[in-house]
N, C-alpha and C positions, 0 to 999 in steps of 0.2 A: 657107774655112770652108763646109762643105756645109749646105744647109738640111734641116731635118727633114721627112721625107716625111709628107704629110697625106692625108686623105680628106675630102670635103665631105659634110656632113649637113645636114638641113633640119628645122626645127620651126616652130611658129606664128609665131615672131618673125623667121624668115628663115634664111639659110644661115650655117654656121660651119665652119671647118676644124678637124678633130680629128686628133691624131697617128695615122698609119696603123696603127701596131702596137697601139694602145690597144683594149681590149675594151669600154671605156665609150664613150658617144657624146655627142651634142650636149646632151641634157638634163643629163647629168652635168657636162659642161663649164660650162654656165651656173650650175649649183649651186655648183661649185667657185669660180667668180668671185663669186657672190652672197654666199657665207657664209664669208668668211675670219675665222672667229671664234676657234676654239681652236687651230687647227693640228693637231688630232687627227683623223685620218681614221677613217671607218667601219671600216676594216681592223683597227683596234685592238680592236673588239668582235667577236671570233671567234664567240661564241655567237649573236649577232644575225645574222651572215652565214650561219651554219649554219641558223638558223631561217628566213631568207629563202629559202635554197636548198631547204629541205624543203617550205616552202609552195608554191614554184613547181613542184616536182616533183609534189606532191599535186594541184595544179591541172591540170598537164598530163595526169596519169593520169586524173583525173576527166573532163576534157574529151574525152579519147579514149573513155572508157567510155560517155559520154553522146552520142557521135557528133558532137562539135563540132570535133574536131582529128584530122587524119589521122595514122596511125601513124608516118609518116616524120618529119614535123616533131615530133610528140610524142616519138618515141624520141630525137631529137637533143636536145630540151630536157631530157628526163630524164637523158641521159648528161652533159650540161653541168652540171646540178644535182648529180649524183653527184660529179663532179670537185671542185666547190666544197665539198661536204660532206666530201670527203676532204682538204681543206686547200689545194687549188689555187686560183689566181686571186684570192686574198684581197687581194693588193696592188692589184687593179683597183678596189677599193671605196674611192674617193678623196674622197667628199663629206665635209664636216665633220660631226662627230657632233651639233652643235647647228645646227639649220637651221629656217627657216620652212617652212610648207606641210604641216604635220602628218605629215611623213615621206615626202612625195611624191618628194623627191630620192633618198632611200634606196631606195625602191621602183623608181624609174626607173634608178638605178645598177645594181640587180640585174637588171632587165629587159634592159638593154643588154648587160651582161656575158654573161648567159646566152644572149641572142640571137646575139651575135657568136661566142661559142664554139660554139653549135649550128650556125651557118652554116659554120664551119670543119669541123666534124664531117661536114657534108653536102657538103663540097667547094667551098664558095662563099667569096667574099672577105668580110672584115669590112665592115659597112656596106651589104651587098647585101640590103637589107631587103625587096625584092620577093619573095624566096624564103622569108624567115622574119622576122617583124617583132616588135620589142620589145613593142608594145602589142597588136597584133592577135592574136598567137599566145602569147607568153610571159605576157602579162597578161590573157589571155582569161578571161572570167567573173569578173574580179577588179576591185578598186579598191584604191588605197593604204589606204583606210579600213578594209578588212578584212585586207589582207595585212600591213601594218606592225604593227598590234597583235597579230595572231596570231603573227607571227615573233618579236616581242618577248617574248611569253609563253613560247614554246617555248625561246628562248634564256635567258630568266630562270629557267625550271625547271632547265635544265642547270646554270646557275651556282649556284642554290640547293642542288642536290644536292652539288656540290663543297664549298660552305660547310658543309653539314651534316656531311660527312665530316671536314672540318677541325675542326669543333667537337667531334666525337667524339674526335679525336686529343688535343685540349687537355683535355677532360674526363678522359680516361684518364691523362694525365700528372699531373693533380692527384690523381686517385684513387690512383695509385701512390705519390705522396708522402704521402697520407693514411695508407696502410698503413705506409710507412717510418717515419712520425713518430707512430704510434699511442700510444706509451708516453712521449712527450716532453711533460711537464706544463709549462704556462706560465700567465701571467695573461691572462685575457680583459680586454678594455677596452671601456667604453662612454663615448662623448663624450671619447675619448682619455684617460680616467682609469681607474685600476685598478678592475676589477669583481670577478669571481670567477674561480677557476682553470678551465682547460680543457686539452685537449691540442692540440698543434700538428697532430696528425692530424685532430682534429675541425675545426680551422680550414681545413685544405686540403680536407677532405672536403666542406665547405660549398661551396667553389668548384666542385668537380666536380658537385655537385647543381645549383647555379645554372646552369651551362652546359648540363647535361642537360635541365633544364626549358625553357630557351630553345630548345634544339634541337627539342624537341617542339612548341613554339609556332611555330617556323619551318615545320615540316612541315605544321601545320594551315593556316597562312596560304598556303602554296604550293598547297594543294588548290584554293583559289579561282582561282588562275592557270590551272588546267587548263580552264576554260570559255572557249571561243573564239567569235569572230564571223565566221569564214571562211564566205563565201557571202552575207554581208550586202551586199556591194559598197558603193555610195557612202554611204548613210545607214541601211542596215538593211532596206530593202524588197526587196533581192535583184534590183534592176533589172539587166537584161542577163545574168543568170545563169539557166540552165535550171532547170526544176522538179526538185527533189531534189538539186540541186548541193551545197547546204550539207552534207547528210548524207553524200554520197559523198566530198566533199573531206575532211571530218573523219575518215572511216574511213581514207582513204589516208594522211592526215597522221599519224594515230595509229600506223599500221603502220610508216611510215617513221621516225618519231621514237622509237618504243617507249614512248610516253607515253599514259596513259589520258585522252585529251582528249575533251571533250564539247562539242556545239554549244549555245550559249546558247538558252534558251527564247524570249527576245524579242530579236531581232537589232537592232532599232532602239535598245532600251535598251543593249544590249551595245556598240554602236558608239560611243556617246557617253560611256559610264561607264568610269572608270578606278579604280573603288573597290578592285578587287583589288590594284592597285599601291599604293594608299594604305595598305591593310591590311598588305601585306607590308613596306612602308617603316616602318610603326609597329613591327613586330616587329624589324626590323633596328635601329631606334633602341633598343629594349629590350635587345637583345643588346649594342649598343655601350655603353649605360649600365652594364650589369652588368660587362662586360669592363674598362671604365675604373675602376669601383669596385674591382675585384680588383687592378688594377695600382696604384691608389693605396695599397691595403693593402700590396702587395709593396714599394713604395718606402718606406713608413713602417716596416715591419718590418725592413728591411735598412739603415736609415739609420745612418751612422757613417763610417768603421769603428770609431773609438775614442771619439769624443765624441757618438755618435749616440744615438737614443732606444731603449734596451734592446738594440739590435742582435740581434734574435731569430733572424734568418736571414741567410744569405749568398747573394746572387745570384751566379751565375757571371760572372767578369770576361770581357768580350768585346772590349773595346778601351780604349785610354787615354782618360781623361776630360777632360783639360785640356791646353791648349797652354802653360800657364804654371805649373801646380801639379804638381810631380813626384809620381808615385805615386797620383794621384787616379783613381778608377774610378767612373763614374756608372751609374745604372740605366737604360741607354739603351733596352733592349728594352721594359720597361713604359712608358717615355716615348713610344716610337713608337706603341705600341698606344693610349695615351691620345689621341694626335693623330688616329689613324684614327677613334676614337670621336667626337671633335669634328667631324670631317668628315662622318661618317654622320648625326649629329644635324642638321648644317646641310643635308645633302642631303634629310633628311626635311621640313624647312621648304620647300625648293625644290619637292619633289614635292607637298606640301600646297597650295602656292599655284598650281602649274601645274594641279592637278586642279580646284581651285576656279575657275580662270580659263576652263574649258571653257564653250562657249556653244552652246545649241541642240543640233543633231544630231551634233556632233563636237567633240572636244577637239583643238585645233590645237597643243597644247604637249606632245604625247607624246614628241617627241625629247629634250627636257630631262628628262622623267620617266624615260625609258629610260636615258639617259646617267647620271643621278644614281643611279638604282637599281642599275645595273650597277657603277658605281664603289663604292657601298656594299658590295655583295655580294663583289666581287673583293677589295677591300681588307680586309674583315673576314676573308675566307678566309686571305689572306696573313698577317694579324695573328695569327690563331689558331695557325697552323702555326709562325710565328716565335716566338711566346711559348712554345709547348710545347717546341720544339727548342732554342732559344737561351737559354732562361731556366729554365722550370719544372723540366725534367729534371735540371738541374745545381744546384738549390737544396740547400743544406745547413743544418742546424740548429746553433745554439750551445747545446747541451744543458745544459751546466753553468751558463751564464749565465742561462738560462731557469729552471732549478731554483732558483738563488739568488734570482732576482727574485720567485719565488713565496713563498719563505720570508721575504723582507723586506717583502712587501706587506701593507698593512693590510686588503686585500681578504679575507685569511684570516679576519678577524673574522666575516664573513658565515656561514662554516661553523659558527661557535659558537652561532648563534642558537637552534637546537633544544634545546641543553643549558643555556645560560646566560641566554637571553632577550635581547631586543633592547637593553634599557637597559644590561645588564652588558657585552654585546659592544661596544656603542658606547663605553663608558668605556675598555675595553681598546684599541679602535681609536684613540681620541683620545690616550691615553697613548703608544701606539706612534708616532703621528704627531709628537707633541711631543718625544719623547726619541730617536727614531730607532732604538729597539729593536724586536725582532721580536715579533709577536703571541704566538707559542708560548712564547717566553721569559717574557713577562709573565703569561700564564695560569698557568704553573707557579710563578712567583714568588708569586702571590697565592693559590696552592693552590686554584684554582677547579676544576681537573680533575686527575685522576691522569695520569701519563705514558702509561699504557695507553689511557685514554679519549681523551687528546689525539691520540695516534698514530692511533687509529681514526677520529676525526673529520677529521683532516688527511691521511688516506691518499690517494695520487694517484687511486685508483679512485673514492673517494667524492667527492673534490674535482671531478673531471671527470664525475661521474655515469656512470661506465662500467658497462655491464651485465655484461661478462665479467670 
């Protein structure tokens, strides 16, 4: 059995052997050993890795522009960052997503990977830090405390953009069903009891509007995330960064990322404040609550198939529902979206507590904030696309059953109020409820209205208050 080749690296705690072919180094090795928490590596968060590479590229370009970094080293760092932005070397980001140290392990993982790839580009061996150093060159004019939150914000914006697009897909799916079902009259319900008639199109149109409104709120919250503290270094005073560095670095990062980023007016405040993440998480919770409510409705409306509650709609069958009950099909797509919603709501609590737990000039708990926020965004995106594709687009209406339920409902009595008055309409409703007979039948029997008047009052257009 051959031994794995290693190289020796040194840090303040001493020497350690690192696999010779690894792009990460001793700081990453210690972090891997110290944080065996989730088993989920930083490589799982591709948006954060892209954000880290963009920040390091912006820093290298800024340091060159300000005369702190020579073009040879700077060019190699930029080239290494570009490779990471293109999707290479992501497997080298091996630290756990939940870690102590306010993100220092993530930052050092990035510094070491970029440094060692840059060394290769320059023709040197990995670990030959005399030529190009993770801290002295890749991390020049920076601190974890401005690199990590800035990279997290960049990655979060990319993730939010994808979520917004997924929400648009889902809203469009509901809007299409609203058009398809525009003439299907049904009973509306309040407190699970018959209320007054509406159309199934109106019901599905409401879902499209709800999602559209939340998409707008998401875009508003994301605007706050565009404010960064790059150039703040350790606590916001800009120690060890040259004059003008923050503005130059923000300009480069905006160009690299394609995002309209701005430097915070007060870098000390921005370094300790995670309020934009709290705000965004609150909006994600709002989205989750709305989606879960919609899915509750879909499960209620489709309950059955034969002994169910009205069985207003049919969800597309996507898999067998039971290992023991033949023919059973369950609403598994709405159910999985419900569960994503519960997770997002829990993540919001985690983010809230982590934000509250920050002390003095830094919040040490940004890793769990970033991890929770990322999970919420990515899972909501997947949930929206799954709900649209695997459920909403295949929904069909039980038109005749809905029509009959309207005719049999005592809720029709409400439509008689303008002509008969509340007391007379109530008497008809009570008799219908006691006898099981229809409201229209009883109105004609008592000669309260002519057939023509009754038809006008109970027309689908009037019942659903349709303008067309």
